[in-house]
Chimera marker file (.cmm) of the C-alpha trace (Angstrom):
<marker_set name="trace">
<marker id="1" x="-37.957" y="-191.382" z="-59.115" r="1" g="1" b="0" radius="0.5"/>
<marker id="2" x="-34.279" y="-191.788" z="-60.422" r="1" g="1" b="0" radius="0.5"/>
<marker id="3" x="-35.343" y="-190.062" z="-63.843" r="1" g="1" b="0" radius="0.5"/>
<marker id="4" x="-36.925" y="-187.237" z="-61.720" r="1" g="1" b="0" radius="0.5"/>
<marker id="5" x="-33.622" y="-187.084" z="-59.816" r="1" g="1" b="0" radius="0.5"/>
<marker id="6" x="-31.527" y="-186.724" z="-63.275" r="1" g="1" b="0" radius="0.5"/>
<marker id="7" x="-33.987" y="-184.210" z="-64.454" r="1" g="1" b="0" radius="0.5"/>
<marker id="8" x="-33.713" y="-181.907" z="-61.459" r="1" g="1" b="0" radius="0.5"/>
<marker id="9" x="-29.792" y="-182.475" z="-61.453" r="1" g="1" b="0" radius="0.5"/>
<marker id="10" x="-29.585" y="-180.746" z="-64.950" r="1" g="1" b="0" radius="0.5"/>
<marker id="11" x="-32.173" y="-178.255" z="-63.792" r="1" g="1" b="0" radius="0.5"/>
<marker id="12" x="-29.957" y="-177.467" z="-60.535" r="1" g="1" b="0" radius="0.5"/>
<marker id="13" x="-26.784" y="-177.359" z="-62.774" r="1" g="1" b="0" radius="0.5"/>
<marker id="14" x="-28.473" y="-174.529" z="-64.951" r="1" g="1" b="0" radius="0.5"/>
<marker id="15" x="-29.964" y="-173.003" z="-61.848" r="1" g="1" b="0" radius="0.5"/>
<marker id="16" x="-26.392" y="-171.943" z="-60.158" r="1" g="1" b="0" radius="0.5"/>
<marker id="17" x="-25.001" y="-169.963" z="-63.034" r="1" g="1" b="0" radius="0.5"/>
<marker id="18" x="-28.471" y="-168.387" z="-64.027" r="1" g="1" b="0" radius="0.5"/>
<marker id="19" x="-28.892" y="-167.217" z="-60.486" r="1" g="1" b="0" radius="0.5"/>
<marker id="20" x="-25.371" y="-165.830" z="-60.223" r="1" g="1" b="0" radius="0.5"/>
<marker id="21" x="-25.700" y="-163.981" z="-63.668" r="1" g="1" b="0" radius="0.5"/>
<marker id="22" x="-29.089" y="-162.654" z="-62.352" r="1" g="1" b="0" radius="0.5"/>
<marker id="23" x="-27.531" y="-161.398" z="-59.171" r="1" g="1" b="0" radius="0.5"/>
<marker id="24" x="-24.543" y="-159.742" z="-61.073" r="1" g="1" b="0" radius="0.5"/>
<marker id="25" x="-26.925" y="-158.021" z="-63.392" r="1" g="1" b="0" radius="0.5"/>
<marker id="26" x="-28.885" y="-156.885" z="-60.230" r="1" g="1" b="0" radius="0.5"/>
<marker id="27" x="-25.559" y="-155.572" z="-58.659" r="1" g="1" b="0" radius="0.5"/>
<marker id="28" x="-24.602" y="-153.626" z="-61.743" r="1" g="1" b="0" radius="0.5"/>
<marker id="29" x="-28.153" y="-152.223" z="-62.079" r="1" g="1" b="0" radius="0.5"/>
<marker id="30" x="-28.406" y="-150.891" z="-58.566" r="1" g="1" b="0" radius="0.5"/>
<marker id="31" x="-24.697" y="-149.573" z="-58.266" r="1" g="1" b="0" radius="0.5"/>
<marker id="32" x="-25.575" y="-147.559" z="-61.614" r="1" g="1" b="0" radius="0.5"/>
<marker id="33" x="-28.409" y="-146.277" z="-59.738" r="1" g="1" b="0" radius="0.5"/>
<marker id="34" x="-26.573" y="-144.558" z="-57.012" r="1" g="1" b="0" radius="0.5"/>
<marker id="35" x="-26.052" y="-140.825" z="-57.449" r="1" g="1" b="0" radius="0.5"/>
<marker id="36" x="-23.219" y="-139.804" z="-54.600" r="1" g="1" b="0" radius="0.5"/>
<marker id="37" x="-19.901" y="-141.333" z="-54.393" r="1" g="1" b="0" radius="0.5"/>
<marker id="38" x="-20.663" y="-142.465" z="-50.626" r="1" g="1" b="0" radius="0.5"/>
<marker id="39" x="-23.973" y="-143.926" z="-51.818" r="1" g="1" b="0" radius="0.5"/>
<marker id="40" x="-22.076" y="-145.710" z="-54.459" r="1" g="1" b="0" radius="0.5"/>
<marker id="41" x="-19.362" y="-147.121" z="-52.306" r="1" g="1" b="0" radius="0.5"/>
<marker id="42" x="-22.345" y="-148.472" z="-49.800" r="1" g="1" b="0" radius="0.5"/>
<marker id="43" x="-24.146" y="-150.007" z="-52.623" r="1" g="1" b="0" radius="0.5"/>
<marker id="44" x="-20.818" y="-151.662" z="-53.999" r="1" g="1" b="0" radius="0.5"/>
<marker id="45" x="-19.987" y="-153.024" z="-50.642" r="1" g="1" b="0" radius="0.5"/>
<marker id="46" x="-23.528" y="-154.382" z="-49.857" r="1" g="1" b="0" radius="0.5"/>
<marker id="47" x="-23.555" y="-156.241" z="-53.397" r="1" g="1" b="0" radius="0.5"/>
<marker id="48" x="-19.883" y="-157.289" z="-52.903" r="1" g="1" b="0" radius="0.5"/>
<marker id="49" x="-21.040" y="-159.328" z="-49.681" r="1" g="1" b="0" radius="0.5"/>
<marker id="50" x="-24.260" y="-160.541" z="-51.437" r="1" g="1" b="0" radius="0.5"/>
<marker id="51" x="-22.150" y="-161.939" z="-54.199" r="1" g="1" b="0" radius="0.5"/>
<marker id="52" x="-19.511" y="-163.235" z="-51.871" r="1" g="1" b="0" radius="0.5"/>
<marker id="53" x="-22.113" y="-165.256" z="-49.713" r="1" g="1" b="0" radius="0.5"/>
<marker id="54" x="-24.512" y="-166.359" z="-52.633" r="1" g="1" b="0" radius="0.5"/>
<marker id="55" x="-21.420" y="-167.713" z="-54.914" r="1" g="1" b="0" radius="0.5"/>
<marker id="56" x="-20.749" y="-170.826" z="-52.934" r="1" g="1" b="0" radius="0.5"/>
<marker id="57" x="-24.437" y="-171.339" z="-52.890" r="1" g="1" b="0" radius="0.5"/>
<marker id="58" x="-24.819" y="-171.385" z="-56.572" r="1" g="1" b="0" radius="0.5"/>
<marker id="59" x="-21.530" y="-173.722" z="-56.786" r="1" g="1" b="0" radius="0.5"/>
<marker id="60" x="-23.032" y="-176.121" z="-54.395" r="1" g="1" b="0" radius="0.5"/>
<marker id="61" x="-26.048" y="-176.330" z="-56.763" r="1" g="1" b="0" radius="0.5"/>
<marker id="62" x="-23.951" y="-176.914" z="-59.626" r="1" g="1" b="0" radius="0.5"/>
<marker id="63" x="-22.000" y="-179.817" z="-57.682" r="1" g="1" b="0" radius="0.5"/>
<marker id="64" x="-25.318" y="-181.156" z="-56.312" r="1" g="1" b="0" radius="0.5"/>
<marker id="65" x="-27.027" y="-181.053" z="-59.800" r="1" g="1" b="0" radius="0.5"/>
<marker id="66" x="-24.033" y="-183.099" z="-61.305" r="1" g="1" b="0" radius="0.5"/>
<marker id="67" x="-23.849" y="-185.688" z="-58.513" r="1" g="1" b="0" radius="0.5"/>
<marker id="68" x="-27.890" y="-185.796" z="-58.990" r="1" g="1" b="0" radius="0.5"/>
<marker id="69" x="-27.436" y="-186.179" z="-63.017" r="1" g="1" b="0" radius="0.5"/>
<marker id="70" x="-24.570" y="-188.761" z="-62.586" r="1" g="1" b="0" radius="0.5"/>
<marker id="71" x="-26.735" y="-190.818" z="-60.404" r="1" g="1" b="0" radius="0.5"/>
<marker id="72" x="-24.975" y="-190.957" z="-57.044" r="1" g="1" b="0" radius="0.5"/>
<marker id="73" x="-28.292" y="-190.528" z="-55.352" r="1" g="1" b="0" radius="0.5"/>
<marker id="74" x="-29.987" y="-193.374" z="-56.846" r="1" g="1" b="0" radius="0.5"/>
<marker id="75" x="-29.390" y="-196.034" z="-54.209" r="1" g="1" b="0" radius="0.5"/>
<marker id="76" x="-30.663" y="-194.060" z="-51.126" r="1" g="1" b="0" radius="0.5"/>
<marker id="77" x="-32.322" y="-196.224" z="-48.695" r="1" g="1" b="0" radius="0.5"/>
<marker id="78" x="-35.925" y="-195.575" z="-47.704" r="1" g="1" b="0" radius="0.5"/>
<marker id="79" x="-36.360" y="-194.294" z="-44.161" r="1" g="1" b="0" radius="0.5"/>
<marker id="80" x="-39.232" y="-196.725" z="-43.536" r="1" g="1" b="0" radius="0.5"/>
<link id1="1" id2="2" r="1" g="1" b="0" radius="0.2"/>
<link id1="2" id2="3" r="1" g="1" b="0" radius="0.2"/>
<link id1="3" id2="4" r="1" g="1" b="0" radius="0.2"/>
<link id1="4" id2="5" r="1" g="1" b="0" radius="0.2"/>
<link id1="5" id2="6" r="1" g="1" b="0" radius="0.2"/>
<link id1="6" id2="7" r="1" g="1" b="0" radius="0.2"/>
<link id1="7" id2="8" r="1" g="1" b="0" radius="0.2"/>
<link id1="8" id2="9" r="1" g="1" b="0" radius="0.2"/>
<link id1="9" id2="10" r="1" g="1" b="0" radius="0.2"/>
<link id1="10" id2="11" r="1" g="1" b="0" radius="0.2"/>
<link id1="11" id2="12" r="1" g="1" b="0" radius="0.2"/>
<link id1="12" id2="13" r="1" g="1" b="0" radius="0.2"/>
<link id1="13" id2="14" r="1" g="1" b="0" radius="0.2"/>
<link id1="14" id2="15" r="1" g="1" b="0" radius="0.2"/>
<link id1="15" id2="16" r="1" g="1" b="0" radius="0.2"/>
<link id1="16" id2="17" r="1" g="1" b="0" radius="0.2"/>
<link id1="17" id2="18" r="1" g="1" b="0" radius="0.2"/>
<link id1="18" id2="19" r="1" g="1" b="0" radius="0.2"/>
<link id1="19" id2="20" r="1" g="1" b="0" radius="0.2"/>
<link id1="20" id2="21" r="1" g="1" b="0" radius="0.2"/>
<link id1="21" id2="22" r="1" g="1" b="0" radius="0.2"/>
<link id1="22" id2="23" r="1" g="1" b="0" radius="0.2"/>
<link id1="23" id2="24" r="1" g="1" b="0" radius="0.2"/>
<link id1="24" id2="25" r="1" g="1" b="0" radius="0.2"/>
<link id1="25" id2="26" r="1" g="1" b="0" radius="0.2"/>
<link id1="26" id2="27" r="1" g="1" b="0" radius="0.2"/>
<link id1="27" id2="28" r="1" g="1" b="0" radius="0.2"/>
<link id1="28" id2="29" r="1" g="1" b="0" radius="0.2"/>
<link id1="29" id2="30" r="1" g="1" b="0" radius="0.2"/>
<link id1="30" id2="31" r="1" g="1" b="0" radius="0.2"/>
<link id1="31" id2="32" r="1" g="1" b="0" radius="0.2"/>
<link id1="32" id2="33" r="1" g="1" b="0" radius="0.2"/>
<link id1="33" id2="34" r="1" g="1" b="0" radius="0.2"/>
<link id1="34" id2="35" r="1" g="1" b="0" radius="0.2"/>
<link id1="35" id2="36" r="1" g="1" b="0" radius="0.2"/>
<link id1="36" id2="37" r="1" g="1" b="0" radius="0.2"/>
<link id1="37" id2="38" r="1" g="1" b="0" radius="0.2"/>
<link id1="38" id2="39" r="1" g="1" b="0" radius="0.2"/>
<link id1="39" id2="40" r="1" g="1" b="0" radius="0.2"/>
<link id1="40" id2="41" r="1" g="1" b="0" radius="0.2"/>
<link id1="41" id2="42" r="1" g="1" b="0" radius="0.2"/>
<link id1="42" id2="43" r="1" g="1" b="0" radius="0.2"/>
<link id1="43" id2="44" r="1" g="1" b="0" radius="0.2"/>
<link id1="44" id2="45" r="1" g="1" b="0" radius="0.2"/>
<link id1="45" id2="46" r="1" g="1" b="0" radius="0.2"/>
<link id1="46" id2="47" r="1" g="1" b="0" radius="0.2"/>
<link id1="47" id2="48" r="1" g="1" b="0" radius="0.2"/>
<link id1="48" id2="49" r="1" g="1" b="0" radius="0.2"/>
<link id1="49" id2="50" r="1" g="1" b="0" radius="0.2"/>
<link id1="50" id2="51" r="1" g="1" b="0" radius="0.2"/>
<link id1="51" id2="52" r="1" g="1" b="0" radius="0.2"/>
<link id1="52" id2="53" r="1" g="1" b="0" radius="0.2"/>
<link id1="53" id2="54" r="1" g="1" b="0" radius="0.2"/>
<link id1="54" id2="55" r="1" g="1" b="0" radius="0.2"/>
<link id1="55" id2="56" r="1" g="1" b="0" radius="0.2"/>
<link id1="56" id2="57" r="1" g="1" b="0" radius="0.2"/>
<link id1="57" id2="58" r="1" g="1" b="0" radius="0.2"/>
<link id1="58" id2="59" r="1" g="1" b="0" radius="0.2"/>
<link id1="59" id2="60" r="1" g="1" b="0" radius="0.2"/>
<link id1="60" id2="61" r="1" g="1" b="0" radius="0.2"/>
<link id1="61" id2="62" r="1" g="1" b="0" radius="0.2"/>
<link id1="62" id2="63" r="1" g="1" b="0" radius="0.2"/>
<link id1="63" id2="64" r="1" g="1" b="0" radius="0.2"/>
<link id1="64" id2="65" r="1" g="1" b="0" radius="0.2"/>
<link id1="65" id2="66" r="1" g="1" b="0" radius="0.2"/>
<link id1="66" id2="67" r="1" g="1" b="0" radius="0.2"/>
<link id1="67" id2="68" r="1" g="1" b="0" radius="0.2"/>
<link id1="68" id2="69" r="1" g="1" b="0" radius="0.2"/>
<link id1="69" id2="70" r="1" g="1" b="0" radius="0.2"/>
<link id1="70" id2="71" r="1" g="1" b="0" radius="0.2"/>
<link id1="71" id2="72" r="1" g="1" b="0" radius="0.2"/>
<link id1="72" id2="73" r="1" g="1" b="0" radius="0.2"/>
<link id1="73" id2="74" r="1" g="1" b="0" radius="0.2"/>
<link id1="74" id2="75" r="1" g="1" b="0" radius="0.2"/>
<link id1="75" id2="76" r="1" g="1" b="0" radius="0.2"/>
<link id1="76" id2="77" r="1" g="1" b="0" radius="0.2"/>
<link id1="77" id2="78" r="1" g="1" b="0" radius="0.2"/>
<link id1="78" id2="79" r="1" g="1" b="0" radius="0.2"/>
<link id1="79" id2="80" r="1" g="1" b="0" radius="0.2"/>
</marker_set>
């Protein structure tokens, strides 16, 4: 089980930056599709909020994955 935790830790470390890169590329794509200036500003505002909210979440994934990879969760008690 500890090997699985370490493997998932590496996956979570990679998932955080990949998710942010995907969201950033989507934001660029959606802002580029806006036609008028007002529509472009609304789209920029919406994606700015989305990126602002999901940045700490992706950072948390990286930190959680780092601790899992280092073995900080190896000694958890069973809830029996």
